[in-house]
C-alpha positions in Angstrom: 91.9 121.1 76.7 94.7 121.6 79.0 97.4 118.7 79.7 96.2 120.0 83.3 93.0 118.7 82.6 94.2 115.4 81.4 96.6 114.8 85.1 93.2 115.5 87.3 91.2 113.3 85.0 93.9 110.4 85.1 94.2 111.2 88.8 90.6 111.0 89.6 90.4 107.5 87.5 93.2 106.3 89.8 91.6 107.4 93.0 88.1 107.0 92.6 87.1 110.6 94.7 87.6 113.9 94.2 88.6 114.1 97.5 91.7 112.0 97.4 92.4 113.3 93.9 92.8 116.8 95.8 94.9 115.7 98.4 97.3 114.2 96.1 97.4 116.7 93.5 97.2 119.4 96.5 94.0 121.7 94.9 90.9 122.6 96.3 88.0 119.9 95.5 86.0 122.7 94.1 88.7 123.0 91.4 89.0 119.2 90.6 85.0 119.1 90.2 85.1 122.2 87.5 88.0 120.8 85.4 86.2 117.5 85.2 82.9 119.4 84.1 85.0 121.2 81.6 86.5 118.1 79.9 83.3 116.3 80.0 81.7 119.3 78.0 84.4 119.3 76.2 84.3 115.3 75.1 80.7 116.1 75.0 79.6 113.0 76.7 80.0 111.8 80.2 82.9 110.7 81.6 82.5 109.2 85.2 79.5 107.6 87.1 78.8 109.5 90.0 77.9 107.1 93.2 77.8 107.6 96.9 80.8 105.9 96.9 83.3 107.8 94.8 83.3 108.2 90.7 83.9 105.3 88.4 84.9 105.7 84.5 82.3 105.4 81.9 83.2 103.1 79.1 83.8 106.6 77.2 86.0 107.6 80.2 87.8 104.2 79.7 88.6 105.0 76.1 89.8 108.7 77.1 92.0 107.1 79.7 94.2 105.0 77.0 94.9 108.2 75.2 95.1 110.3 78.1 98.0 108.2 80.3 99.7 108.2 76.1 99.7 111.4 76.0 101.0 112.4 79.5 103.6 109.8 79.2 104.8 111.5 75.8 104.6 114.7 77.7 106.8 113.6 80.7 109.1 112.0 78.0 109.2 115.1 75.8 110.6 117.2 79.0 113.3 114.6 79.9 114.4 114.5 76.1 114.8 118.4 76.1 116.0 118.8 80.1 118.3 115.6 79.6 121.9 116.6 81.2 125.1 114.3 81.0 124.4 114.2 84.9 121.5 112.1 86.4 119.1 114.7 88.0 115.1 114.6 88.3 112.4 112.2 89.4 113.1 108.5 89.0 110.3 106.2 89.8 111.3 102.0 90.5 108.7 99.3 91.6 110.1 96.1 93.3 109.3 92.8 94.3 109.8 92.4 98.3 112.3 90.3 97.8 115.6 91.9 96.1 117.7 91.3 99.3 120.4 93.5 97.3 118.0 96.8 96.8 119.5 98.6 99.6 122.8 98.1 98.3 121.7 99.3 94.8 120.1 101.9 96.3 123.1 103.2 98.6 125.1 103.1 95.5 123.3 104.9 93.2 122.1 108.0 95.7 125.8 108.1 96.9 126.7 108.8 93.4 123.6 111.0 92.0 122.2 113.1 95.2 120.6 115.5 92.3 117.8 112.3 91.5 115.0 111.9 93.7 114.5 108.4 93.6 111.1 106.7 94.8 110.6 103.0 95.6 107.2 101.1 95.2 106.6 97.6 96.4 104.4 95.2 94.7 103.7 91.8 93.1 104.9 91.0 89.5 102.1 91.4 87.3 101.0 94.4 88.8 104.8 96.0 88.3 104.8 94.9 85.0 101.0 96.9 84.2 102.5 100.0 86.3 105.6 100.1 84.0 103.2 99.2 80.4 101.0 102.1 81.7 103.9 104.8 82.1 103.2 104.9 86.3 106.6 103.9 86.7 109.8 104.0 84.8 111.3 100.6 85.6 110.5 97.7 88.3 112.4 94.4 89.9 110.3 91.4 89.1 110.2 87.8 88.6 111.0 86.6 85.1 107.5 85.7 83.2 106.7 85.4 79.3 108.3 88.2 77.7 105.8 91.2 76.6 106.4 92.7 73.5 106.5 96.4 74.6 109.1 96.2 77.5 112.9 95.5 77.4 114.2 93.5 80.4 117.8 93.4 81.5 119.6 90.5 83.9 119.7 90.9 87.6 120.2 87.8 89.6 119.0 83.9 89.5 118.1 82.5 92.7 116.3 79.4 94.1 113.2 79.3 96.2 112.8 77.0 99.1 109.4 76.1 100.8 109.5 76.8 104.4 107.9 75.9 107.4 108.8 76.2 111.1 112.4 73.9 112.2 109.5 71.4 113.7 108.1 70.4 110.4 111.0 68.2 108.3 108.8 66.1 106.0 106.8 66.4 102.9 103.6 64.9 104.6 103.8 67.4 107.7 103.3 69.8 105.1 100.8 68.7 102.7 98.2 70.5 105.4 99.9 73.3 106.3 98.2 76.9 105.1 100.1 78.6 102.1 100.9 81.9 103.1 101.7 84.1 99.8 101.7 87.6 98.6 98.3 88.2 96.6 97.3 86.8 93.1 100.3 88.0 90.4 102.9 87.1 92.3 105.7 84.8 90.8 106.6 83.0 93.7 103.2 82.0 94.1 102.5 80.8 90.9 105.5 78.6 90.9 104.4 76.7 94.0 100.9 76.1 92.5 102.0 74.7 89.6 104.3 72.6 92.0 101.3 71.5 94.1 98.8 70.7 90.6 101.7 68.7 89.6 102.2 66.6 92.9 98.2 66.2 92.5 97.7 68.0 96.2 94.7 70.6 96.9 96.3 73.2 99.5 93.7 73.1 102.5 93.9 77.2 103.4 95.9 79.8 101.3 96.4 83.3 103.5 97.4 86.1 101.7 99.8 88.9 103.4 101.0 92.5 102.2 104.8 92.3 103.4 107.6 89.3 103.6 108.1 90.2 107.5 105.0 89.0 108.3 105.1 85.8 106.4 108.2 85.1 107.4 107.1 85.6 111.4 103.9 83.9 110.6 105.7 80.8 109.6 108.2 80.5 112.5 105.1 81.1 114.6 103.6 77.8 112.5 100.7 79.2 111.2 101.5 77.8 107.9 104.6 77.7 105.0 105.5 79.8 102.1 108.2 79.6 99.2 110.3 82.3 99.0 114.4 82.9 97.8 116.5 81.0 99.8 119.0 84.4 100.2 115.7 85.5 102.0 115.8 83.1 104.8 119.5 81.8 105.0 119.9 83.9 108.2 116.8 82.1 110.0 117.6 78.6 108.5 121.2 79.2 110.2 119.9 79.8 113.7 117.4 76.6 113.4 114.2 79.0 113.7 112.6 77.3 110.0 113.5 74.2 107.9 113.7 74.6 104.2 112.5 71.8 101.7 114.0 71.7 98.3 111.6 71.4 95.1 112.9 70.5 92.0 114.8 73.2 89.5 111.7 73.3 87.8 109.9 75.1 89.9 112.4 76.7 92.1 114.7 78.2 89.7 113.7 81.5 89.3 115.4 84.9 87.4 115.1 88.4 88.4 114.8 90.9 85.9 114.8 94.7 85.6 111.7 95.9 83.1 111.0 99.3 81.1 109.2 100.5 78.1 110.6 99.8 75.0 109.6 102.7 73.4 110.5 104.8 76.2 113.4 107.1 76.1 116.2 106.1 78.0 117.3 109.0 79.9 120.4 109.3 81.9 119.0 109.2 85.5 117.2 105.5 84.1 120.6 104.4 82.6 122.7 105.1 85.1 120.7 103.4 87.6 120.9 100.5 85.1 124.5 100.3 85.3 124.2 100.3 89.0 122.8 97.2 89.6 124.9 95.5 86.5 127.7 96.7 88.6 126.5 95.1 92.3 128.8 92.2 92.9 127.1 89.3 95.0 123.8 89.4 93.5 124.0 86.4 91.5 122.5 82.7 92.4 122.7 81.7 95.9 125.0 79.0 96.9 123.2 75.3 97.3 124.6 72.6 99.3 123.2 69.7 101.0 119.9 70.1 99.5 117.7 67.2 99.7 114.7 67.6 96.9 111.3 66.7 98.1 109.4 64.1 95.9 106.1 62.2 96.0 
């Protein structure tokens, strides 16, 4: 068994088809197929179920994937430890929720100082990003703070307040009760906070609509499609122009911490260490100032 066999196995498991895995790895499909068959022969068991839509892991394949991820992560870490230099270099894969408004400042500052780093950024919701860090798919991620995980270390980034926003015509709670909620997919920390507030107020949302980007959500709110729950800093410019109306919820629902998470047991490379130092030095990322707010109540 070779490391490359495990890399191919992992990619097919992630993509679900030989075609997509071959495209991602820049291999010919026949090479992918033969490597998988070779691995199955060595393991003396079928690792995938083949069907018309692609390939899914068998129970034995799922067991192997757990060890495969650990082996590949350790192999990658070994290379980083041996090749580690004082000057950050190499690949750095970071995840983030969409609403880290200071992220462009952080990235620009880091890129300008450490030009030998190949920095890749991936967006997602908190629970998915945490899972990606846990399974070594990301070096770290900016997420909404949730219950601490024993295998993760978190670094405080900033604290902010979430606001419930509607178009400028809706200024009272009664007007919001029947409005569709526009949100990110399940696993979003903001969505979970808003759902808890609705539950505690004994309000049943009439409709929930999922979107993939913050830009689409905000654009839909301004057009009167529904309401959403987002950081104040993300919509301050729209409020100042009178395009939206901000509704303030009690602090147990609205106060939110953004943290940067990484694996506790992973080697802290100079590349990642300097990235952490960079965002810790960025100014102006603490709580957005609150003024003239009226908290919603029923």
